[in-house]
C-alpha positions, -999 to 999 in steps of 0.1 A, spaced: 0 0 0 27 25 -10 5 46 -32 -19 66 -9 -43 72 -38 -46 35 -45 -57 24 -10 -85 1 -25 -59 -24 -36 -53 -32 1 -90 -35 9 -104 -70 18 -132 -64 -7 -104 -68 -33 -109 -32 -45 -144 -42 -57 -167 -27 -31 -196 -34 -55 -198 -68 -40 -212 -52 -9 -242 -35 -27 -269 -57 -12 -300 -37 -17 -314 -62 -42 -308 -93 -21 -340 -111 -12 -355 -125 10 -348 -102 39 -332 -130 59 -306 -135 31 -299 -98 30 -293 -97 67 -268 -126 64 -251 -108 35 -249 -76 54 -234 -94 84 -208 -111 62 -199 -77 46 -195 -60 80 -174 -89 93 -150 -85 64 -149 -47 68 -141 -49 105 -109 -69 97 -100 -47 67 -66 -28 70 -80 3 52 -114 5 71 -107 40 84 -97 53 50 -128 37 35 -150 53 61 -133 87 55 -138 85 18 -174 72 17 -185 98 43 -169 125 23 -185 113 -9 -220 109 6 -219 140 28 -254 154 33 -272 126 15 -301 110 33 -299 72 39 -323 64 11 -298 80 -14 -269 59 -1 -262 22 -10 -239 -6 0 -219 -16 30 -187 4 34 -164 5 64 -187 -19 82 -216 6 80 -250 3 62 -264 34 45 -286 41 75 -256 38 99 -235 62 77 -264 87 75 -267 85 113 -230 97 118 -231 123 90 -231 157 107 -248 174 77 -277 150 78 -280 153 116 -280 191 115 -308 190 89 -328 168 112 -324 191 141 -335 221 120 -365 203 107 -376 192 142 
Protein backbone atom coordinates (compact mmCIF):
# COMPACT_ATOMS: atom_id res chain seq x y z
CA UNK A 1 0.00 0.00 0.00
CA UNK A 2 2.71 2.46 -0.98
CA UNK A 3 0.46 4.60 -3.18
CA UNK A 4 -1.87 6.57 -0.87
CA UNK A 5 -4.27 7.19 -3.75
CA UNK A 6 -4.55 3.47 -4.49
CA UNK A 7 -5.71 2.36 -1.05
CA UNK A 8 -8.47 0.14 -2.48
CA UNK A 9 -5.90 -2.42 -3.58
CA UNK A 10 -5.29 -3.20 0.12
CA UNK A 11 -9.02 -3.53 0.87
CA UNK A 12 -10.38 -6.96 1.81
CA UNK A 13 -13.18 -6.44 -0.70
CA UNK A 14 -10.43 -6.78 -3.29
CA UNK A 15 -10.87 -3.24 -4.53
CA UNK A 16 -14.37 -4.24 -5.66
CA UNK A 17 -16.70 -2.68 -3.10
CA UNK A 18 -19.58 -3.36 -5.50
CA UNK A 19 -19.78 -6.84 -3.99
CA UNK A 20 -21.24 -5.17 -0.89
CA UNK A 21 -24.16 -3.49 -2.67
CA UNK A 22 -26.85 -5.70 -1.18
CA UNK A 23 -30.02 -3.70 -1.70
CA UNK A 24 -31.41 -6.21 -4.25
CA UNK A 25 -30.78 -9.30 -2.10
CA UNK A 26 -34.01 -11.12 -1.22
CA UNK A 27 -35.50 -12.49 1.00
CA UNK A 28 -34.79 -10.17 3.92
CA UNK A 29 -33.18 -12.99 5.88
CA UNK A 30 -30.64 -13.53 3.07
CA UNK A 31 -29.94 -9.81 2.98
CA UNK A 32 -29.32 -9.74 6.73
CA UNK A 33 -26.81 -12.60 6.40
CA UNK A 34 -25.08 -10.85 3.48
CA UNK A 35 -24.85 -7.56 5.42
CA UNK A 36 -23.43 -9.40 8.43
CA UNK A 37 -20.80 -11.07 6.22
CA UNK A 38 -19.86 -7.75 4.62
CA UNK A 39 -19.54 -6.04 8.01
CA UNK A 40 -17.37 -8.88 9.32
CA UNK A 41 -14.99 -8.50 6.38
CA UNK A 42 -14.95 -4.71 6.75
CA UNK A 43 -14.11 -4.88 10.45
CA UNK A 44 -10.95 -6.86 9.66
CA UNK A 45 -9.96 -4.65 6.72
CA UNK A 46 -6.63 -2.81 6.99
CA UNK A 47 -8.04 0.26 5.21
CA UNK A 48 -11.36 0.49 7.07
CA UNK A 49 -10.66 3.98 8.42
CA UNK A 50 -9.66 5.30 4.99
CA UNK A 51 -12.76 3.70 3.49
CA UNK A 52 -14.95 5.33 6.13
CA UNK A 53 -13.34 8.71 5.52
CA UNK A 54 -13.79 8.46 1.75
CA UNK A 55 -17.39 7.22 1.74
CA UNK A 56 -18.50 9.75 4.35
CA UNK A 57 -16.87 12.54 2.32
CA UNK A 58 -18.50 11.35 -0.92
CA UNK A 59 -21.96 10.91 0.61
CA UNK A 60 -21.90 14.00 2.83
CA UNK A 61 -25.38 15.41 3.27
CA UNK A 62 -27.20 12.61 1.48
CA UNK A 63 -30.07 10.95 3.33
CA UNK A 64 -29.91 7.19 3.93
CA UNK A 65 -32.28 6.45 1.05
CA UNK A 66 -29.78 8.03 -1.38
CA UNK A 67 -26.90 5.85 -0.13
CA UNK A 68 -26.18 2.23 -0.99
CA UNK A 69 -23.91 -0.61 -0.01
CA UNK A 70 -21.86 -1.60 3.00
CA UNK A 71 -18.68 0.45 3.43
CA UNK A 72 -16.36 0.49 6.44
CA UNK A 73 -18.73 -1.93 8.23
CA UNK A 74 -21.62 0.55 7.99
CA UNK A 75 -24.96 0.31 6.20
CA UNK A 76 -26.44 3.36 4.45
CA UNK A 77 -28.59 4.06 7.52
CA UNK A 78 -25.61 3.82 9.87
CA UNK A 79 -23.55 6.17 7.68
CA UNK A 80 -26.37 8.71 7.55
CA UNK A 81 -26.66 8.53 11.34
CA UNK A 82 -23.03 9.68 11.76
CA UNK A 83 -23.14 12.31 9.00
CA UNK A 84 -23.08 15.73 10.70
CA UNK A 85 -24.83 17.42 7.74
CA UNK A 86 -27.74 14.97 7.82
CA UNK A 87 -28.02 15.27 11.60
CA UNK A 88 -27.98 19.08 11.46
CA UNK A 89 -30.81 19.02 8.89
CA UNK A 90 -32.85 16.75 11.16
CA UNK A 91 -32.36 19.13 14.11
CA UNK A 92 -33.46 22.12 12.01
CA UNK A 93 -36.53 20.25 10.71
CA UNK A 94 -37.60 19.21 14.22
